[in-house]
VMD Tcl script that draws the C-alpha trace (Angstrom):
set ca {
  {0.03 0.00 -0.08}
  {1.35 3.16 -0.86}
  {1.15 6.45 0.65}
  {2.17 10.31 0.05}
  {3.13 11.87 2.76}
  {6.59 13.91 1.17}
  {7.21 14.63 -2.89}
  {10.25 12.28 -2.64}
  {7.68 9.19 -1.65}
  {7.08 9.26 -5.75}
  {9.90 8.61 -7.91}
  {10.33 11.39 -11.24}
  {8.89 8.87 -13.13}
  {5.94 8.33 -10.67}
  {5.32 11.56 -10.74}
  {5.62 11.87 -14.73}
  {2.83 9.23 -14.99}
  {0.49 11.14 -12.58}
  {1.10 14.10 -14.41}
  {0.01 12.32 -17.75}
  {-2.83 10.72 -16.41}
  {-3.97 14.20 -15.30}
  {-3.36 15.49 -19.38}
  {-5.52 11.93 -20.27}
  {-8.10 13.14 -18.01}
  {-8.43 17.04 -19.19}
  {-8.45 15.70 -22.85}
  {-10.87 12.66 -22.08}
  {-12.80 13.53 -18.64}
  {-16.10 11.39 -19.67}
  {-13.98 8.41 -19.74}
  {-13.45 8.65 -16.05}
  {-16.78 9.57 -14.74}
  {-17.17 6.29 -13.54}
  {-13.76 5.21 -12.53}
  {-14.55 5.31 -8.79}
  {-17.73 4.01 -8.31}
  {-18.46 2.72 -4.53}
  {-14.85 4.39 -3.39}
  {-15.08 7.01 -0.68}
  {-12.36 9.26 0.35}
  {-12.33 10.80 3.72}
  {-11.00 14.46 3.98}
  {-9.47 14.98 7.41}
  {-8.65 18.63 8.01}
  {-7.83 19.43 11.51}
  {-6.93 22.59 9.53}
  {-8.53 25.55 7.56}
  {-9.15 24.78 3.90}
  {-10.85 26.15 0.83}
  {-9.04 25.05 -2.07}
  {-7.35 21.77 -1.15}
  {-10.42 20.44 0.72}
  {-12.70 21.28 -2.08}
  {-10.60 19.91 -4.86}
  {-10.02 16.92 -3.36}
  {-14.08 16.19 -2.75}
  {-14.71 17.57 -6.56}
  {-11.82 14.93 -7.97}
  {-13.54 12.17 -6.05}
  {-17.45 12.96 -7.41}
  {-16.20 13.91 -10.62}
  {-14.47 10.22 -10.76}
  {-17.68 8.96 -9.21}
  {-17.17 8.33 -5.92}
  {-18.41 9.68 -2.69}
  {-16.63 11.67 0.17}
  {-17.06 12.03 3.95}
  {-14.73 13.44 6.67}
  {-15.03 17.11 8.49}
  {-13.54 20.51 7.88}
  {-12.10 21.19 11.33}
  {-10.62 19.71 14.44}
  {-13.38 21.38 16.37}
  {-15.99 19.33 14.50}
  {-13.91 15.99 15.18}
  {-13.38 13.69 18.59}
  {-9.52 15.54 18.64}
  {-11.91 18.00 20.81}
  {-12.27 15.01 23.31}
  {-8.97 14.00 23.21}
  {-8.40 11.45 20.51}
  {-4.99 10.65 19.05}
  {-4.68 10.99 15.21}
  {-3.45 7.35 15.56}
  {-6.92 6.26 16.54}
  {-8.55 8.76 14.32}
  {-7.21 7.20 11.20}
  {-7.47 3.56 12.35}
  {-11.11 4.30 12.81}
  {-11.84 6.34 9.24}
  {-9.93 4.25 8.01}
  {-12.80 1.32 8.60}
  {-15.38 3.65 6.49}
  {-12.86 4.93 3.46}
  {-11.25 3.63 1.03}
  {-8.24 6.58 0.98}
  {-8.08 9.35 3.26}
  {-6.19 12.94 2.90}
  {-5.71 14.50 5.74}
  {-4.41 17.88 6.64}
  {-2.86 18.93 10.08}
  {-1.06 21.82 11.98}
  {1.40 19.52 13.19}
  {4.51 18.44 11.03}
  {4.91 14.59 10.68}
  {0.76 14.12 11.73}
  {-0.23 12.37 8.31}
  {3.39 10.33 8.90}
  {2.04 9.28 11.84}
  {-1.35 8.28 10.89}
  {0.31 6.49 8.24}
  {2.30 4.50 10.32}
  {-1.46 2.93 11.32}
  {-3.94 3.37 8.75}
  {-5.39 0.15 6.82}
  {-6.00 2.42 3.40}
  {-3.59 5.08 1.59}
  {-2.92 8.28 3.30}
  {-2.76 11.90 1.25}
  {-1.15 14.55 3.00}
  {-2.80 17.42 2.31}
  {-0.65 19.70 4.34}
  {1.29 19.18 7.62}
  {2.33 22.56 9.47}
  {5.29 24.45 7.92}
  {6.48 21.20 6.32}
  {5.02 19.34 3.42}
  {2.54 20.16 0.84}
  {3.02 17.26 -1.90}
  {-0.42 17.50 -3.64}
  {0.00 20.91 -4.05}
  {3.24 20.22 -5.33}
  {2.16 17.72 -8.47}
  {-0.31 20.46 -9.21}
  {2.46 23.15 -9.73}
  {4.30 20.45 -11.81}
  {0.87 20.18 -13.94}
  {0.49 23.77 -14.17}
  {4.56 24.36 -14.87}
  {4.43 21.45 -17.73}
  {1.09 22.72 -19.08}
  {2.53 26.31 -18.90}
  {5.83 25.32 -20.22}
  {5.58 22.50 -21.83}
  {8.41 20.63 -20.00}
  {9.47 20.67 -16.62}
  {13.04 21.39 -17.35}
  {15.77 24.21 -18.30}
  {13.90 27.52 -16.49}
  {14.63 29.59 -13.98}
  {12.05 30.26 -11.03}
  {11.86 32.73 -8.59}
  {10.20 31.55 -5.35}
  {9.25 35.06 -3.52}
  {7.56 35.94 0.08}
  {7.95 33.52 2.73}
  {10.29 31.22 2.02}
  {10.85 30.24 5.71}
  {7.32 28.41 6.79}
  {6.01 28.30 3.06}
  {5.13 24.49 2.80}
  {4.16 24.63 -0.39}
  {7.60 26.02 -1.57}
  {9.58 23.18 0.86}
  {7.71 20.65 -1.23}
  {8.49 22.15 -4.68}
  {11.89 23.08 -4.21}
  {12.43 19.58 -3.44}
  {10.17 18.12 -6.27}
  {11.69 20.39 -8.84}
  {15.58 19.59 -7.70}
  {15.33 16.44 -9.43}
  {14.97 17.93 -12.82}
  {17.16 19.21 -14.85}
  {18.49 22.54 -15.49}
  {16.22 24.26 -13.39}
  {17.46 27.27 -11.57}
  {16.12 28.34 -8.21}
  {15.96 32.52 -7.15}
  {14.95 33.32 -3.80}
  {13.22 36.19 -2.69}
  {12.44 36.72 0.82}
  {13.27 39.41 3.73}
  {16.30 37.37 6.09}
  {13.57 36.35 8.33}
  {11.45 34.53 5.97}
  {14.49 32.92 3.98}
  {14.19 29.16 2.88}
  {15.49 26.93 5.87}
  {19.17 25.75 5.87}
  {18.08 22.42 5.57}
  {16.93 22.89 2.18}
  {19.99 24.56 1.47}
  {22.22 21.93 2.62}
  {20.02 18.88 1.81}
  {19.04 19.76 -1.20}
  {20.75 22.74 -2.93}
  {24.18 21.99 -1.75}
  {24.37 18.28 -1.85}
  {22.87 18.01 -5.01}
  {25.32 21.19 -6.72}
  {21.99 23.05 -7.69}
  {22.28 26.38 -8.72}
  {20.09 29.12 -6.20}
  {20.90 32.31 -5.08}
  {18.98 34.25 -2.78}
  {17.75 37.96 -2.91}
  {15.76 40.44 -1.42}
  {13.65 42.37 -3.74}
  {12.11 41.06 -6.81}
  {12.80 44.06 -8.92}
  {16.61 42.95 -9.40}
  {15.86 39.39 -10.91}
  {12.73 39.96 -12.58}
  {14.20 39.89 -16.21}
  {15.44 36.57 -15.25}
  {12.46 34.68 -14.81}
  {10.73 32.19 -16.71}
  {8.16 31.78 -13.46}
  {7.47 33.60 -10.53}
  {6.13 31.58 -7.72}
  {4.05 34.15 -5.08}
  {3.55 33.15 -1.39}
  {1.44 35.23 1.21}
  {3.25 35.60 4.30}
  {1.04 33.43 6.96}
  {-0.39 34.84 9.95}
  {-1.18 31.44 11.62}
  {2.45 30.57 11.26}
  {3.76 33.40 13.58}
  {4.36 33.50 17.47}
  {4.10 37.17 17.22}
  {1.71 39.59 15.90}
  {3.88 42.44 15.33}
  {6.15 40.40 13.25}
  {3.35 39.61 11.12}
  {2.39 42.75 10.81}
  {5.74 44.54 10.01}
  {6.44 41.47 7.28}
  {3.05 40.87 5.57}
  {3.26 43.70 2.77}
  {7.36 42.88 1.96}
  {5.75 41.78 -1.42}
  {3.01 42.86 -3.84}
  {3.41 41.76 -7.51}
  {1.67 44.09 -9.49}
  {2.35 46.03 -13.31}
  {5.18 48.20 -12.20}
  {6.77 45.60 -10.85}
  {6.47 43.43 -14.24}
  {8.37 46.29 -16.56}
  {10.99 44.16 -17.19}
  {9.71 41.08 -17.05}
  {9.55 38.53 -19.82}
  {6.52 37.98 -22.15}
  {7.09 34.59 -21.58}
  {6.99 34.95 -17.69}
  {4.25 32.57 -16.00}
  {3.11 34.32 -12.57}
  {1.94 31.07 -10.18}
  {0.74 31.39 -6.42}
  {-0.65 28.43 -4.43}
  {-3.66 30.87 -2.87}
  {-5.49 32.13 -1.13}
  {-4.16 35.25 -2.05}
  {-4.36 38.44 0.49}
  {-2.82 41.26 -1.21}
  {0.73 39.68 -2.86}
  {-0.58 39.74 -6.26}
  {-2.48 42.90 -7.14}
  {-6.06 42.37 -8.62}
  {-4.43 44.25 -11.63}
  {-2.89 41.27 -13.04}
  {-5.98 38.83 -12.89}
  {-6.64 39.60 -16.54}
  {-3.10 39.28 -17.57}
  {-2.39 36.38 -20.13}
  {0.79 35.57 -18.11}
  {-1.55 35.19 -14.30}
  {-2.21 31.34 -14.36}
  {-2.60 31.11 -10.37}
  {-6.50 30.38 -11.53}
  {-5.81 27.81 -14.02}
  {-3.31 26.39 -11.09}
  {-6.02 25.69 -9.12}
  {-8.13 23.61 -11.66}
  {-4.95 21.84 -12.06}
  {-5.59 20.93 -8.53}
  {-8.58 19.12 -9.19}
  {-7.19 17.37 -12.56}
  {-4.25 16.12 -11.04}
  {-5.71 15.01 -7.83}
  {-8.31 13.13 -9.41}
  {-5.09 11.49 -11.29}
  {-3.63 10.65 -7.65}
  {-6.20 8.83 -6.33}
  {-6.67 6.45 -9.32}
  {-2.71 5.50 -8.70}
  {-3.00 4.83 -5.06}
  {-6.35 3.03 -5.45}
  {-4.35 1.14 -7.95}
  {-7.85 2.19 -10.34}
  {-7.35 1.32 -14.02}
  {-9.31 2.69 -16.72}
}
mol new
graphics top color blue
foreach p $ca { graphics top sphere $p radius 0.5 }
foreach p [lrange $ca 0 end-1] q [lrange $ca 1 end] { graphics top cylinder $p $q radius 0.2 }
display resetview
């Protein structure tokens, strides 16, 4: 039985198979509409979510399956003191596959050690978000045509941003990718990413503090919000929350072929004046999330169409 806890749980070949399956779902949607009839997805969201939870639910429904679960810890037996392990053991009696989000890093890994069904990590604290990574990879593949030989700028909260950490791990396994890390010093990417991913694999990266100084070099800019829920000190959040705002003026030196991405939700780090710019891919990115989660669930459930 296979789980997806970390992006590196999947080999490059397995990722490519999932992405190709997602592309086939996009092109031949009706072929998959009954693929998971009789199957049930449990969405266990101990932390609030809109896009990720609804994307999973829409994905299973479009495969002909059913959904059960909860959308916050307050509506679960966690409020009574039930452990994550016990919750997973019980829910595994009712569902065929589980998507789990939890504020504590490592909770989905703990759940996978006792689960009778496949577990998908839908985000654990500031650690990983592998299905967002698959979404990002599918978006890059659709926007750029391939997953190699480009320069990507990762901008904003690189310290707590689990989407960034997961994406770096995944993209580091593809050829010819250069990383530009754009953040204030307080929100720099964690040291373990630098040592265990970039330096260990001799990957081209640089750290800068403004997007303007590198915008002309970028093929992709991946914006992230400064996450209030990850801060212990509200004063630090207020001081840093508006550090980077992408607007038309910041794009004056950007390539016409630039792709603008964001895992959402957006607060104000991308001006709404860019929403109609053809380079803005973040709503297309959200749609890709549904298709890639359909492909992932089919794969983990061993359903062939």
